[in-house]
N, C-alpha and C positions, 0 to 999 in steps of 0.2 A: 742315701738310698741303699737298700739291701740287695741281695742277690736276685730276688724276684722282681725288682724294679719298683717296689712299693716304698713309700716314704717311711722313714724311721720316726716314730711318734715322739721320741725323746729329744731329738736334735733338730729336726726340720721346723718345729713350731716355735722354737726359742728365738726371740728377737734381740734381747740384750740381757746381760747378767751383771750384777753388781758384785764383782769379785772382792772388792775391799770390805764388803759387809761381813763375810765370814772371817776375815782377818782381824777386824776390829771389834767384833761382837760375838757373844754366845747367842745363837738363835734358839729361843725356847719354844716358840710356836710359830706356825705359818698359817696365813690366811689369804684367800684369793679374793680379789676385788676387780670390778670393771672400771673402765675409765671413760670420762666424758671428753670426747675429742672433737676437734673441728675437721673439716674435710681435708685440708692441706696437711694436717698432722698425720692422718691415716696414710696419706701418700708418702710422707716422710718415713713413717714406720715401715711401710712396705719396702722402701728403698734402704732400710736398715741404718738410718741416720739418727740413731737414738743413743743417748748417754744417760746413765743412772748414777754415775760415780759420786757426784756431789749432791744428789737428791736426798730428801728426807720427807717423812710423812708427819702431819700434825692434825689434831682434832681441834677445830675452831668452831664454836657456836653450834655444835652438833653435826658439823660437816667434816668428813675426813678428806684432807687435801694433800696432793703430791706437789711438793715445792722444790724447785731447783732442777728438775729434769730438763734435758736439752733435746729438742726435736728440730732438726734442720729441715727446712722445706726443700723439696727437690727442685732442680733447675727449671723444669717445665711448668712450675706453678706460677700463676699470675703475679707479677712483681708490683702491680699498681697498689695493692693493699700492703700496709705495714704489718708484718708478721712478728709476733712476740714469741720467740723460740723458747724462752724460759718462763712462760706464763704458768700460773698456779692452776692445776687441773684437779677437778673434783673426782673422788673415788666413789664408786657405787657399792654400798654395803647395806645390809638389813639394819633396822633400828636396834635389834637385839645384839648384833655384832658390834655396833658402834658403842653401846652401853658397856659391853664386855671390855672393849679396848680402853675406853676412858677409865674404867674401874682399875684395870691392871696398871695403867700408866700412873695414875694418881697414887694408888696404894703401894705398889711395889717399886716405884721409881724406875720403871722400864722405859724403853723407847721404841718407836716404830721406824723401821727402815725398809725401803724397797729392795727386794732380792732379785727378781727377774721379771721381764716383760715377755709375754708369749701369746701365740694365737690359740684360741680354743673355740671351735665351732664358728669360725670366721669372725670372731670378736677378739679384741685386744684385752688381755687380762694382765693384772699386776699381782705378783706374789709378794705379800707384805710379811715381814718378820717381826715378831715381838721379841726384843733382844735386850741383853744386858751387856754393858761395855766390858771389854777385856782390859786388864792391867798389863803393864809392860812385861812383867815376869810371866804372865800367861802366854803372851805372844812368843816369848823366848822358848818356853817349854814346848809349845806347839811346833816351833821351828826345829828344835832338837829331835822331837819324835818323828817328824817328817824326814829329816836327814837320816836318822837311824833306820827307818823303814826302807829307804832307798838303798842304803848300804847292805841291809839284810838281803834284799832282792838280788843285788849284784853278787854277793857272796854265794847265795844259793844257786845262781846260774853258773858260776865258776865251778862249783862242786859237781853240778849235774853234767857239765861238759867233760869232766875228767872221767 
């Protein structure tokens, strides 16, 4: 919330973020997709019991599927039915977007990964990244750059205090 009591659009709508995605992959493009969910899953998402860390996206027989995401049902949901917390969920995309995704994956050897889950107009949306895997030396270089930027900021603050 900001000073005026209004919600901050960037942080209040985010449900879950896949932090490991930016560490392991170069994100080349981003795409927004809807999700087909059951009622108890929406309640679990509202309770922020979602995990995208081990999830991935596949295109199978013309359908784009989110595999391996974990949504825990809240405690107040009916226990009589057996809930599959790791079920495969269908993503909602246009046919043109699906063709574009399959073309890039087959041609360039790229992969699809879930980046973040968020609310948009009272609907759950998933940000998908078209990504290329990082090598070990890329990760090391990124870590060095991050450390150097932190040290630069510390040094500049020390100089400004004097």
